[in-house]
N, C-alpha and C positions, 0 to 999 in steps of 0.2 A: 597972588594965588592963581594957579592955573585952573580954569574952569572950562569944561567942555559941555556945551549944550547939544543935546541929541537932535539930529535932523528930523526925527520922527515928529509929526504934528502934535502927538500927545505930550511932547516935551518942549513945545514952543515956548521960548522965554517970555513972550508977550502975555501968555496966560499963567506963567510961573507954575506949570504942572510938575516938573521935576528937572533937576540938573545934576550933572556928574562932575566931580572934582577929584583930583589926586591929592589934594590938601585937606586936612581936617577943617571943619567949620571954625570961623573966628569967633562966633558967638555961641552961647549955649542955646539949646532949643527954646527955653523960656524967653530969652531975649530975642531970638530970631523970629519966633512965631507969635509971641505975645501971650499974656496970661489967659485970655479967653479962647485960645486955640483948642479945638477938639477935632481937627482934621489932618493937619500937616505934621510930618515928622521926618527925621533923617535916618538913613540906614548906612551902616558901615559894612561894606561888602568885601569879604576875603575871597580872592579868586586866583586863577592862574596856576593852581596846583591840585592836590588830591590828599585825601585822608589815607593814613597808613593801614587802617582796618576798615571794616564796615562802620559807618561813620565813626571815625576812630579817635585815638588818643592824641594824634598830632597831625597837623596839616602841613604838607611839604610844598616848597616853592611858592611862597606867599606873595601876592600883590594885594594892595588895599586901595579901594576908592570909596568916596562918600557920595551918596545919592540924597539930595536935599529936596524939600518941598514935595515929598510923596504924599498924595492924598489917600487916606486910608479907605475911603469909599470907592475909589477907582482901582485899588490894588487887587489884581487877580493874576492867574497863571499867565495870561497873555502879556501882562505888563512885566512879569518876571522875564519873559522871553525878550521883551524890548530892552530891559536892563542889560541882559546878556549881550544883545546886539550893540548897545552903547559902549560896552566894555571891550568890544572888538571880536566877539565870538559869532559864529554862524548858527549855533544851536542854543536852545534854552539851557541845557546842562541839567545837573541835579542839584537842587537847592535844599538847604537845611537851616533850621533855626535852633536856638539854644533850648535845652530841655526844660519843661515845666515841672512842677513839683510831682505830679502824678506820673511823669516819665523820667523820674530821677535815675532809673537804671540804665538809661541810654546816654551815650556821649553827645549825640546830636539827633534831632528829629527831622526825618526827610519830609519835604513839602511835595506831596505826590499829586495833589489836586486842590481845588478851591476850598474843600472842607478842611484839609490840613492847613491851608493858608489861614483859615478862620482862627485856628489856635494861636498862630503868630499875631493876628490882629488883636486877640484877647490880651496878649502880653503887652502890646503897644498901649491899649486902653488902660490896662492896669497900671502902667507907668505914667498915665495921664499926659502922654505926648511930651514928656519933659526929659526923656533920656534918648541918647543915640542908640538905636537898636542894631543888633548884629545878625548878619546872614552870611552863610558860606555857600559857595557854588563850585561844583566840579564839572569839568568838561571831558571826562574820561571814565572808563569803568571804575566802579567804586569798591569792588571786592574781588580779591584773587586769593583763594585758599592756598595754603603752603603746599598741600598735596594736590596741586592742580591737575596733573595727568590722571591720577587715580579718580579724582573728582569727576572728570569728564567721561570716564569709562562707566560710571554708574548709571543705572536706569533712572528715569525721571523721578520715580518714587523714592529711590535711595538718595538721589541728589537733594530732594526736599528734606528728607530725614537728616542728612548730614548738615545741611544749612541750618536747620533748626537747632541741632546739637551745638554747632559752632556759635550760633546766636545766643543760646542759653548759657553756654560756657563764658562768653564774653560779657553778657548782660544778664546776670542772674536775677536782678530785680525787675526785669522787663515784664510787662503785662501781656495778656493774650492778644489784645489789640495791637500792641507793638510788634508782636510776632507776625500777625497777619499783614500788617503794613510792610514789614521787612521782606517777607516772601513775595508780596505783590511787587515791591520795588525791585527785587533782585531777579525774579523769574517771570514777571508779568503774568502772574496767575493768582487767583484768590482761593484760599483754603477755607472751608466751612469752619465756623467758630468751634464746634464740638471736636472736630478732628485736630484743630490747632491746640485746643486745651489738652487733649490726650497726648499729642506729640510732645508738647512742652513739658507735661508732667513726667513722661517717660524719659525725656532728655535730662531733666533735673535729677531724677532718680539715678540715672547712669552717672551723672557728674558727681553726685554724693557718694555713690558706691565706689567710684574710682578714687575719690579723695580718701575714703576709708582704707582702701587697699594701700595707697601711697603712705 
């Protein structure tokens, strides 16, 4: 089994902080870390490609690596950047985890900061450190509307309105918090909750009206 230990001191094999391999683990997490384990876990990272939509239905040009001996107490955004470096990238990229029950309207959940990462940690703890967890990372822009030239010509307010409409159309079960996180991720701006609620309600009404016409 080919295993690559990162040169980063946080990944020093003497301390067994974490290691990267192109091969799946030979042991299950329960066998590898023991029954009493409540810190260590393994992540299956899909990388080297991109989603076909805002975090979308399929991931193109896939590579897979396994990161073992991840300590949940040390996992933060800085460490995600170190993971990217160990996979051969020069930037952190855009990381995503699988949706939780309350985010069931989304295909994937963007990890924008340590608070978002906390949700992923909750999933790991809910699995009692006995499952291989899944993360995805992109190192390229994550969303290109099909009408891109027209999209760029719009004013900033129209651009936000169009993005919200596209988001609601693609993810009709998404919450207001999902919408706020989406706009922050795509345009690096934060929309007040009240304005996002109004915008999403209007977008949903437009979607319903269009379906009734069709």
